[in-house]
Every structure is written in C-alpha cells, then in structure tokens.
TORKOL-4160 file (C-alpha; in steps of 0.2 Angstrom, whole numbers, padded with zeros to 4 digits, m for minus):
335
<pt num="1" X="0000" Y="0029" Z="m0037"/>
<pt num="2" X="m0012" Y="0018" Z="m0028"/>
<pt num="3" X="m0019" Y="0001" Z="m0028"/>
<pt num="4" X="m0037" Y="m0002" Z="m0030"/>
<pt num="5" X="m0049" Y="0001" Z="m0015"/>
<pt num="6" X="m0067" Y="m0008" Z="m0016"/>
<pt num="7" X="m0077" Y="0004" Z="m0004"/>
<pt num="8" X="m0093" Y="m0006" Z="m0006"/>
<pt num="9" X="m0086" Y="m0023" Z="m0001"/>
<pt num="10" X="m0103" Y="m0034" Z="0001"/>
<pt num="11" X="m0094" Y="m0050" Z="0006"/>
<pt num="12" X="m0085" Y="m0041" Z="0019"/>
<pt num="13" X="m0100" Y="m0033" Z="0026"/>
<pt num="14" X="m0109" Y="m0050" Z="0027"/>
<pt num="15" X="m0095" Y="m0058" Z="0036"/>
<pt num="16" X="m0091" Y="m0043" Z="0049"/>
<pt num="17" X="m0111" Y="m0040" Z="0051"/>
<pt num="18" X="m0113" Y="m0058" Z="0056"/>
<pt num="19" X="m0098" Y="m0058" Z="0066"/>
<pt num="20" X="m0090" Y="m0074" Z="0058"/>
<pt num="21" X="m0072" Y="m0070" Z="0060"/>
<pt num="22" X="m0065" Y="m0080" Z="0076"/>
<pt num="23" X="m0051" Y="m0068" Z="0079"/>
<pt num="24" X="m0045" Y="m0050" Z="0077"/>
<pt num="25" X="m0037" Y="m0045" Z="0059"/>
<pt num="26" X="m0021" Y="m0040" Z="0064"/>
<pt num="27" X="m0013" Y="m0025" Z="0052"/>
<pt num="28" X="0005" Y="m0020" Z="0055"/>
<pt num="29" X="0008" Y="m0004" Z="0045"/>
<pt num="30" X="0027" Y="0002" Z="0044"/>
<pt num="31" X="0028" Y="0020" Z="0038"/>
<pt num="32" X="0011" Y="0024" Z="0044"/>
<pt num="33" X="0011" Y="0043" Z="0040"/>
<pt num="34" X="m0006" Y="0049" Z="0037"/>
<pt num="35" X="m0014" Y="0034" Z="0046"/>
<pt num="36" X="m0020" Y="0018" Z="0039"/>
<pt num="37" X="m0030" Y="0016" Z="0023"/>
<pt num="38" X="m0048" Y="0019" Z="0024"/>
<pt num="39" X="m0050" Y="0001" Z="0016"/>
<pt num="40" X="m0046" Y="m0007" Z="0034"/>
<pt num="41" X="m0060" Y="0003" Z="0042"/>
<pt num="42" X="m0074" Y="m0010" Z="0035"/>
<pt num="43" X="m0067" Y="m0023" Z="0047"/>
<pt num="44" X="m0075" Y="m0013" Z="0062"/>
<pt num="45" X="m0070" Y="m0018" Z="0079"/>
<pt num="46" X="m0062" Y="m0034" Z="0071"/>
<pt num="47" X="m0047" Y="m0022" Z="0066"/>
<pt num="48" X="m0032" Y="m0022" Z="0077"/>
<pt num="49" X="m0019" Y="m0010" Z="0070"/>
<pt num="50" X="0000" Y="m0009" Z="0075"/>
<pt num="51" X="0007" Y="0006" Z="0067"/>
<pt num="52" X="0027" Y="0011" Z="0066"/>
<pt num="53" X="0035" Y="0026" Z="0061"/>
<pt num="54" X="0052" Y="0035" Z="0066"/>
<pt num="55" X="0045" Y="0052" Z="0066"/>
<pt num="56" X="0039" Y="0057" Z="0083"/>
<pt num="57" X="0027" Y="0070" Z="0076"/>
<pt num="58" X="0018" Y="0057" Z="0065"/>
<pt num="59" X="0015" Y="0045" Z="0080"/>
<pt num="60" X="0009" Y="0059" Z="0091"/>
<pt num="61" X="m0004" Y="0065" Z="0080"/>
<pt num="62" X="m0010" Y="0046" Z="0077"/>
<pt num="63" X="m0010" Y="0043" Z="0097"/>
<pt num="64" X="m0019" Y="0059" Z="0099"/>
<pt num="65" X="m0034" Y="0052" Z="0090"/>
<pt num="66" X="m0036" Y="0038" Z="0102"/>
<pt num="67" X="m0044" Y="0026" Z="0091"/>
<pt num="68" X="m0049" Y="0009" Z="0099"/>
<pt num="69" X="m0039" Y="m0005" Z="0093"/>
<pt num="70" X="m0025" Y="0006" Z="0086"/>
<pt num="71" X="m0008" Y="0005" Z="0094"/>
<pt num="72" X="0006" Y="0017" Z="0088"/>
<pt num="73" X="0026" Y="0016" Z="0090"/>
<pt num="74" X="0039" Y="0029" Z="0086"/>
<pt num="75" X="0052" Y="0015" Z="0081"/>
<pt num="76" X="0060" Y="0012" Z="0065"/>
<pt num="77" X="0061" Y="m0006" Z="0059"/>
<pt num="78" X="0074" Y="m0016" Z="0051"/>
<pt num="79" X="0085" Y="m0032" Z="0052"/>
<pt num="80" X="0094" Y="m0026" Z="0069"/>
<pt num="81" X="0090" Y="m0020" Z="0086"/>
<pt num="82" X="0097" Y="m0004" Z="0093"/>
<pt num="83" X="0097" Y="0014" Z="0086"/>
<pt num="84" X="0099" Y="0022" Z="0070"/>
<pt num="85" X="0101" Y="0038" Z="0060"/>
<pt num="86" X="0085" Y="0045" Z="0052"/>
<pt num="87" X="0087" Y="0057" Z="0037"/>
<pt num="88" X="0073" Y="0069" Z="0036"/>
<pt num="89" X="0072" Y="0080" Z="0021"/>
<pt num="90" X="0060" Y="0095" Z="0018"/>
<pt num="91" X="0047" Y="0083" Z="0012"/>
<pt num="92" X="0045" Y="0072" Z="0028"/>
<pt num="93" X="0035" Y="0059" Z="0018"/>
<pt num="94" X="0052" Y="0055" Z="0011"/>
<pt num="95" X="0061" Y="0052" Z="0028"/>
<pt num="96" X="0074" Y="0038" Z="0026"/>
<pt num="97" X="0087" Y="0027" Z="0035"/>
<pt num="98" X="0099" Y="0032" Z="0021"/>
<pt num="99" X="0103" Y="0048" Z="0013"/>
<pt num="100" X="0094" Y="0052" Z="m0002"/>
<pt num="101" X="0105" Y="0056" Z="m0017"/>
<pt num="102" X="0097" Y="0056" Z="m0035"/>
<pt num="103" X="0106" Y="0046" Z="m0047"/>
<pt num="104" X="0112" Y="0056" Z="m0063"/>
<pt num="105" X="0097" Y="0048" Z="m0073"/>
<pt num="106" X="0085" Y="0053" Z="m0060"/>
<pt num="107" X="0090" Y="0070" Z="m0059"/>
<pt num="108" X="0083" Y="0072" Z="m0076"/>
<pt num="109" X="0066" Y="0067" Z="m0070"/>
<pt num="110" X="0052" Y="0078" Z="m0062"/>
<pt num="111" X="0056" Y="0072" Z="m0044"/>
<pt num="112" X="0051" Y="0083" Z="m0029"/>
<pt num="113" X="0067" Y="0092" Z="m0025"/>
<pt num="114" X="0062" Y="0091" Z="m0007"/>
<pt num="115" X="0065" Y="0073" Z="m0006"/>
<pt num="116" X="0083" Y="0074" Z="m0008"/>
<pt num="117" X="0097" Y="0086" Z="m0003"/>
<pt num="118" X="0100" Y="0093" Z="0014"/>
<pt num="119" X="0091" Y="0083" Z="0027"/>
<pt num="120" X="0090" Y="0084" Z="0046"/>
<pt num="121" X="0098" Y="0069" Z="0056"/>
<pt num="122" X="0089" Y="0061" Z="0070"/>
<pt num="123" X="0094" Y="0047" Z="0082"/>
<pt num="124" X="0080" Y="0035" Z="0083"/>
<pt num="125" X="0076" Y="0017" Z="0090"/>
<pt num="126" X="0077" Y="0003" Z="0079"/>
<pt num="127" X="0069" Y="m0016" Z="0081"/>
<pt num="128" X="0067" Y="m0031" Z="0072"/>
<pt num="129" X="0048" Y="m0036" Z="0070"/>
<pt num="130" X="0053" Y="m0054" Z="0076"/>
<pt num="131" X="0060" Y="m0047" Z="0092"/>
<pt num="132" X="0044" Y="m0037" Z="0095"/>
<pt num="133" X="0033" Y="m0052" Z="0093"/>
<pt num="134" X="0045" Y="m0064" Z="0103"/>
<pt num="135" X="0043" Y="m0051" Z="0118"/>
<pt num="136" X="0025" Y="m0051" Z="0116"/>
<pt num="137" X="0024" Y="m0032" Z="0111"/>
<pt num="138" X="0015" Y="m0036" Z="0096"/>
<pt num="139" X="0004" Y="m0051" Z="0089"/>
<pt num="140" X="0007" Y="m0061" Z="0074"/>
<pt num="141" X="0001" Y="m0051" Z="0059"/>
<pt num="142" X="m0013" Y="m0056" Z="0046"/>
<pt num="143" X="m0007" Y="m0041" Z="0035"/>
<pt num="144" X="0009" Y="m0031" Z="0034"/>
<pt num="145" X="0010" Y="m0015" Z="0025"/>
<pt num="146" X="0028" Y="m0007" Z="0020"/>
<pt num="147" X="0031" Y="0011" Z="0014"/>
<pt num="148" X="0049" Y="0014" Z="0021"/>
<pt num="149" X="0059" Y="0023" Z="0007"/>
<pt num="150" X="0070" Y="0008" Z="0002"/>
<pt num="151" X="0071" Y="m0001" Z="0019"/>
<pt num="152" X="0058" Y="m0014" Z="0014"/>
<pt num="153" X="0070" Y="m0028" Z="0011"/>
<pt num="154" X="0079" Y="m0025" Z="0028"/>
<pt num="155" X="0062" Y="m0025" Z="0037"/>
<pt num="156" X="0058" Y="m0042" Z="0029"/>
<pt num="157" X="0074" Y="m0049" Z="0034"/>
<pt num="158" X="0071" Y="m0045" Z="0052"/>
<pt num="159" X="0053" Y="m0052" Z="0050"/>
<pt num="160" X="0060" Y="m0070" Z="0045"/>
<pt num="161" X="0050" Y="m0079" Z="0059"/>
<pt num="162" X="0033" Y="m0069" Z="0055"/>
<pt num="163" X="0036" Y="m0075" Z="0036"/>
<pt num="164" X="0037" Y="m0093" Z="0042"/>
<pt num="165" X="0024" Y="m0093" Z="0054"/>
<pt num="166" X="0010" Y="m0096" Z="0043"/>
<pt num="167" X="m0002" Y="m0082" Z="0050"/>
<pt num="168" X="0003" Y="m0069" Z="0037"/>
<pt num="169" X="m0008" Y="m0068" Z="0022"/>
<pt num="170" X="m0004" Y="m0053" Z="0013"/>
<pt num="171" X="0009" Y="m0040" Z="0011"/>
<pt num="172" X="0008" Y="m0023" Z="0002"/>
<pt num="173" X="0025" Y="m0015" Z="m0001"/>
<pt num="174" X="0030" Y="0001" Z="m0011"/>
<pt num="175" X="0046" Y="m0004" Z="m0021"/>
<pt num="176" X="0054" Y="m0001" Z="m0038"/>
<pt num="177" X="0064" Y="m0008" Z="m0052"/>
<pt num="178" X="0079" Y="0004" Z="m0048"/>
<pt num="179" X="0094" Y="m0004" Z="m0039"/>
<pt num="180" X="0099" Y="0007" Z="m0023"/>
<pt num="181" X="0117" Y="0000" Z="m0023"/>
<pt num="182" X="0113" Y="m0018" Z="m0020"/>
<pt num="183" X="0118" Y="m0032" Z="m0032"/>
<pt num="184" X="0100" Y="m0033" Z="m0039"/>
<pt num="185" X="0085" Y="m0021" Z="m0040"/>
<pt num="186" X="0073" Y="m0018" Z="m0025"/>
<pt num="187" X="0059" Y="m0027" Z="m0032"/>
<pt num="188" X="0069" Y="m0043" Z="m0035"/>
<pt num="189" X="0075" Y="m0044" Z="m0017"/>
<pt num="190" X="0058" Y="m0042" Z="m0010"/>
<pt num="191" X="0051" Y="m0056" Z="m0022"/>
<pt num="192" X="0065" Y="m0067" Z="m0018"/>
<pt num="193" X="0062" Y="m0065" Z="0000"/>
<pt num="194" X="0044" Y="m0069" Z="m0001"/>
<pt num="195" X="0041" Y="m0082" Z="m0014"/>
<pt num="196" X="0049" Y="m0096" Z="m0004"/>
<pt num="197" X="0033" Y="m0093" Z="0009"/>
<pt num="198" X="0020" Y="m0095" Z="m0004"/>
<pt num="199" X="0018" Y="m0076" Z="m0008"/>
<pt num="200" X="0013" Y="m0072" Z="m0026"/>
<pt num="201" X="0011" Y="m0054" Z="m0035"/>
<pt num="202" X="m0009" Y="m0051" Z="m0034"/>
<pt num="203" X="m0009" Y="m0034" Z="m0040"/>
<pt num="204" X="0002" Y="m0018" Z="m0044"/>
<pt num="205" X="0001" Y="0001" Z="m0046"/>
<pt num="206" X="0014" Y="0010" Z="m0056"/>
<pt num="207" X="0020" Y="0027" Z="m0053"/>
<pt num="208" X="0030" Y="0037" Z="m0067"/>
<pt num="209" X="0039" Y="0053" Z="m0068"/>
<pt num="210" X="0041" Y="0064" Z="m0084"/>
<pt num="211" X="0057" Y="0071" Z="m0089"/>
<pt num="212" X="0061" Y="0089" Z="m0084"/>
<pt num="213" X="0065" Y="0094" Z="m0102"/>
<pt num="214" X="0048" Y="0087" Z="m0108"/>
<pt num="215" X="0038" Y="0096" Z="m0094"/>
<pt num="216" X="0047" Y="0112" Z="m0096"/>
<pt num="217" X="0045" Y="0113" Z="m0115"/>
<pt num="218" X="0027" Y="0108" Z="m0112"/>
<pt num="219" X="0024" Y="0123" Z="m0100"/>
<pt num="220" X="0032" Y="0134" Z="m0112"/>
<pt num="221" X="0020" Y="0129" Z="m0126"/>
<pt num="222" X="0006" Y="0131" Z="m0115"/>
<pt num="223" X="0002" Y="0112" Z="m0116"/>
<pt num="224" X="0003" Y="0108" Z="m0097"/>
<pt num="225" X="m0010" Y="0094" Z="m0100"/>
<pt num="226" X="0003" Y="0084" Z="m0110"/>
<pt num="227" X="0013" Y="0083" Z="m0093"/>
<pt num="228" X="0000" Y="0073" Z="m0085"/>
<pt num="229" X="m0002" Y="0061" Z="m0100"/>
<pt num="230" X="0018" Y="0058" Z="m0102"/>
<pt num="231" X="0022" Y="0039" Z="m0099"/>
<pt num="232" X="0040" Y="0042" Z="m0092"/>
<pt num="233" X="0050" Y="0029" Z="m0085"/>
<pt num="234" X="0043" Y="0019" Z="m0070"/>
<pt num="235" X="0048" Y="0027" Z="m0054"/>
<pt num="236" X="0040" Y="0016" Z="m0041"/>
<pt num="237" X="0029" Y="0001" Z="m0039"/>
<pt num="238" X="0016" Y="m0002" Z="m0026"/>
<pt num="239" X="0013" Y="m0021" Z="m0024"/>
<pt num="240" X="0001" Y="m0032" Z="m0017"/>
<pt num="241" X="0008" Y="m0050" Z="m0012"/>
<pt num="242" X="m0005" Y="m0063" Z="m0007"/>
<pt num="243" X="m0001" Y="m0080" Z="0000"/>
<pt num="244" X="m0008" Y="m0093" Z="m0011"/>
<pt num="245" X="m0019" Y="m0103" Z="0002"/>
<pt num="246" X="m0025" Y="m0115" Z="m0011"/>
<pt num="247" X="m0008" Y="m0123" Z="m0011"/>
<pt num="248" X="m0009" Y="m0128" Z="0006"/>
<pt num="249" X="m0028" Y="m0133" Z="0009"/>
<pt num="250" X="m0025" Y="m0145" Z="0023"/>
<pt num="251" X="m0015" Y="m0132" Z="0034"/>
<pt num="252" X="m0027" Y="m0117" Z="0034"/>
<pt num="253" X="m0044" Y="m0115" Z="0044"/>
<pt num="254" X="m0060" Y="m0106" Z="0039"/>
<pt num="255" X="m0054" Y="m0090" Z="0049"/>
<pt num="256" X="m0039" Y="m0088" Z="0038"/>
<pt num="257" X="m0048" Y="m0091" Z="0022"/>
<pt num="258" X="m0062" Y="m0078" Z="0027"/>
<pt num="259" X="m0049" Y="m0065" Z="0032"/>
<pt num="260" X="m0039" Y="m0068" Z="0014"/>
<pt num="261" X="m0056" Y="m0067" Z="0005"/>
<pt num="262" X="m0059" Y="m0050" Z="0014"/>
<pt num="263" X="m0042" Y="m0044" Z="0011"/>
<pt num="264" X="m0044" Y="m0047" Z="m0008"/>
<pt num="265" X="m0062" Y="m0040" Z="m0009"/>
<pt num="266" X="m0055" Y="m0024" Z="m0002"/>
<pt num="267" X="m0042" Y="m0022" Z="m0015"/>
<pt num="268" X="m0055" Y="m0026" Z="m0029"/>
<pt num="269" X="m0050" Y="m0044" Z="m0032"/>
<pt num="270" X="m0066" Y="m0052" Z="m0031"/>
<pt num="271" X="m0063" Y="m0066" Z="m0043"/>
<pt num="272" X="m0048" Y="m0071" Z="m0034"/>
<pt num="273" X="m0058" Y="m0071" Z="m0018"/>
<pt num="274" X="m0072" Y="m0081" Z="m0025"/>
<pt num="275" X="m0060" Y="m0094" Z="m0032"/>
<pt num="276" X="m0052" Y="m0096" Z="m0015"/>
<pt num="277" X="m0068" Y="m0099" Z="m0005"/>
<pt num="278" X="m0076" Y="m0111" Z="m0019"/>
<pt num="279" X="m0059" Y="m0120" Z="m0020"/>
<pt num="280" X="m0057" Y="m0122" Z="m0001"/>
<pt num="281" X="m0076" Y="m0125" Z="0003"/>
<pt num="282" X="m0073" Y="m0141" Z="0011"/>
<pt num="283" X="m0064" Y="m0133" Z="0024"/>
<pt num="284" X="m0080" Y="m0124" Z="0031"/>
<pt num="285" X="m0094" Y="m0132" Z="0041"/>
<pt num="286" X="m0108" Y="m0137" Z="0030"/>
<pt num="287" X="m0119" Y="m0124" Z="0039"/>
<pt num="288" X="m0109" Y="m0110" Z="0031"/>
<pt num="289" X="m0114" Y="m0115" Z="0013"/>
<pt num="290" X="m0098" Y="m0105" Z="0008"/>
<pt num="291" X="m0099" Y="m0108" Z="m0010"/>
<pt num="292" X="m0117" Y="m0100" Z="m0011"/>
<pt num="293" X="m0111" Y="m0086" Z="0001"/>
<pt num="294" X="m0096" Y="m0083" Z="m0011"/>
<pt num="295" X="m0109" Y="m0077" Z="m0024"/>
<pt num="296" X="m0109" Y="m0061" Z="m0013"/>
<pt num="297" X="m0093" Y="m0057" Z="m0022"/>
<pt num="298" X="m0100" Y="m0058" Z="m0040"/>
<pt num="299" X="m0104" Y="m0039" Z="m0044"/>
<pt num="300" X="m0096" Y="m0025" Z="m0052"/>
<pt num="301" X="m0082" Y="m0017" Z="m0042"/>
<pt num="302" X="m0085" Y="0002" Z="m0041"/>
<pt num="303" X="m0073" Y="0012" Z="m0050"/>
<pt num="304" X="m0060" Y="0022" Z="m0039"/>
<pt num="305" X="m0068" Y="0038" Z="m0033"/>
<pt num="306" X="m0056" Y="0053" Z="m0036"/>
<pt num="307" X="m0051" Y="0064" Z="m0021"/>
<pt num="308" X="m0059" Y="0081" Z="m0020"/>
<pt num="309" X="m0043" Y="0090" Z="m0027"/>
<pt num="310" X="m0043" Y="0079" Z="m0042"/>
<pt num="311" X="m0062" Y="0082" Z="m0045"/>
<pt num="312" X="m0059" Y="0101" Z="m0044"/>
<pt num="313" X="m0046" Y="0100" Z="m0055"/>
<pt num="314" X="m0055" Y="0090" Z="m0068"/>
<pt num="315" X="m0069" Y="0101" Z="m0067"/>
<pt num="316" X="m0060" Y="0117" Z="m0070"/>
<pt num="317" X="m0051" Y="0109" Z="m0085"/>
<pt num="318" X="m0067" Y="0104" Z="m0092"/>
<pt num="319" X="m0074" Y="0122" Z="m0090"/>
<pt num="320" X="m0059" Y="0129" Z="m0098"/>
<pt num="321" X="m0061" Y="0117" Z="m0114"/>
<pt num="322" X="m0079" Y="0122" Z="m0115"/>
<pt num="323" X="m0075" Y="0140" Z="m0115"/>
<pt num="324" X="m0062" Y="0137" Z="m0128"/>
<pt num="325" X="m0075" Y="0128" Z="m0139"/>
<pt num="326" X="m0088" Y="0142" Z="m0137"/>
<pt num="327" X="m0075" Y="0156" Z="m0141"/>
<pt num="328" X="m0070" Y="0145" Z="m0157"/>
<pt num="329" X="m0086" Y="0144" Z="m0163"/>
<pt num="330" X="m0090" Y="0162" Z="m0161"/>
<pt num="331" X="m0075" Y="0165" Z="m0171"/>
<pt num="332" X="m0080" Y="0153" Z="m0185"/>
<pt num="333" X="m0098" Y="0161" Z="m0186"/>
<pt num="334" X="m0090" Y="0179" Z="m0188"/>
<pt num="335" X="m0080" Y="0173" Z="m0204"/>
C-alpha cells in the first residue's frame, strides 16, 4: 500500500533548478521509521525536514546520517504535553501509544502476528505540535506526514493552530475505516478535523488482507498465487489530503502555489497541479508566464518502479510458468 511517486518531476526540476522558491519547503514527518520518502529528495537544498518518532533506535540511526536540513526528535506527538507509554511489539513498525489487540473479525485475517500480543512498554516524552511551534522549536510546516498506528486524530487535535495558520498545504495520513473504540471510524474523524480548513481528499491507496482460511487452503492446494490476488476487506488506507488553494485565490502568494504544485506533481497528480497554476496565474508576476510553464506538467507520469525484491519475485514466477509451459508442451508431443 503506497501512494504514487512520480520519480521524474519535470516541473519540480524546473522550479528547483531555477531557484524560484522564496522559502524552504518544511516537511514534518511523524512516525519517521525508515526515513523520509525519496520523493522529497527532488526538492534539493530547499527541503527542511523535522522528523518525529518515539523509538530511540529509529532516531539515533537517522541522526547518525547527518543529512543537511534534517532534524530528528525522540518524541511522541499527541494532544497533550508530558509523558506517555509506548507499546513496542515484536514488529517495531507497529509501535503504538495504545496496546494492540485484534478484534475477533481481525483475528481471521492474515495480519502479521508480531504487531499484537506481548509488547515492551517504554516511558517516552509527548508533545503537541502547536506547543513545539509556539516555543520556536520547529517552524510552521508546508506538509505533514502521519503514520502513527492510530494516533493520527490526537496529533491533529494537538495541531489546531497549525491547521488554522494557512501555511499547511498537504497532509499524508495512514488511516482506516475500522473504529478503534471511538464513536466513529478513524477515517471519518480525520476528515472531520481537516475539512473545515479547506483540505480535500486528493488520492488514496488501499491495503487489504486475505482471510487466513483462504490463504491456508490456497497453500494446501499449491495455489499460493491466489493469495496475492485475493481482495479481502480493506485493512488500511494511505490518504493524501490537499488544501484547495483555488477556493482562496486572494490569500495565497506565488510561493505557496509553487510548493503546492510541486507536492501534487511528486504524487503524480499533474493535472491537478496544472489546473492550480493556470487558475491562479494572476497571482504571479507577468515575467513568470506561469501558464506557459505549467505545460511542463503535461507528460505521461512514469509508472511506479517495483522494488528489487518484487522484481526478483516476479521474475522467478515468470520462469516457473515458462518451465511448466515447456513441460506441458513436451507431454503433449509425447502423446
């Protein structure tokens, strides 16, 4: 489950190459295990990263890289300041501020057993994003990425001032349709928090889990390939929310518009970026000729490149199919 990544962003390269941004692009990445996504590297030295994770080992590794413009903090974020308990299961990517217990219907799904069950408990610091900004520890953000195993609504509640500031252009959040004890499902809560501030769903990716019974039977029948194609219920969503700048044309300047167009292009939403630039062309000085420059967005976005492990797996599967085909042909000829 991953949102699209346009790894050949022509308009972005033109903006960055000509140094047209007036200020850094500030990315706040909450749940930064593994580091920031490669898409943000296209911003070059305009990128300013503030990454948060409550796992000491995660932050220590990222700090050791000493990347210019990257700042990392061993802190959990939420709707209060102080300290809290972090539950760390065997799969540390599933570390959460609440214990992970699968509901009865989830027990029937092929979910990694290492994400629930016995978890190590750690006492960790917690802060509100608004407090960190008020104290001058981090600047207002252009983009907020959230991947916090269910804490996303609380983090947004602690960032009310940031949401109202008018600087935030986009938010990527992992979420789900599954209620976690609240009165409404997770996705609904996030959408309710963001909609009053002009954010709309721009794109989403869906993660599904096959049922254990289906997977076990497929394996017994030697039809493992069926597991990969099983639809299964939606387990999670990765959602991109983007602020609709065209609804507030008098209050945004060229810098915010360029940053928003870059963000959209990096996610492969070139048509949305093009419409934004042409709709708000009057906000740019005449020498920009932004309507003409927006044509740099009109190209076929390259298809996502599979990871090397996926490529090797697919190649292996293709070879096995070829061998079976050849054996079957030999068998037919011998009849």
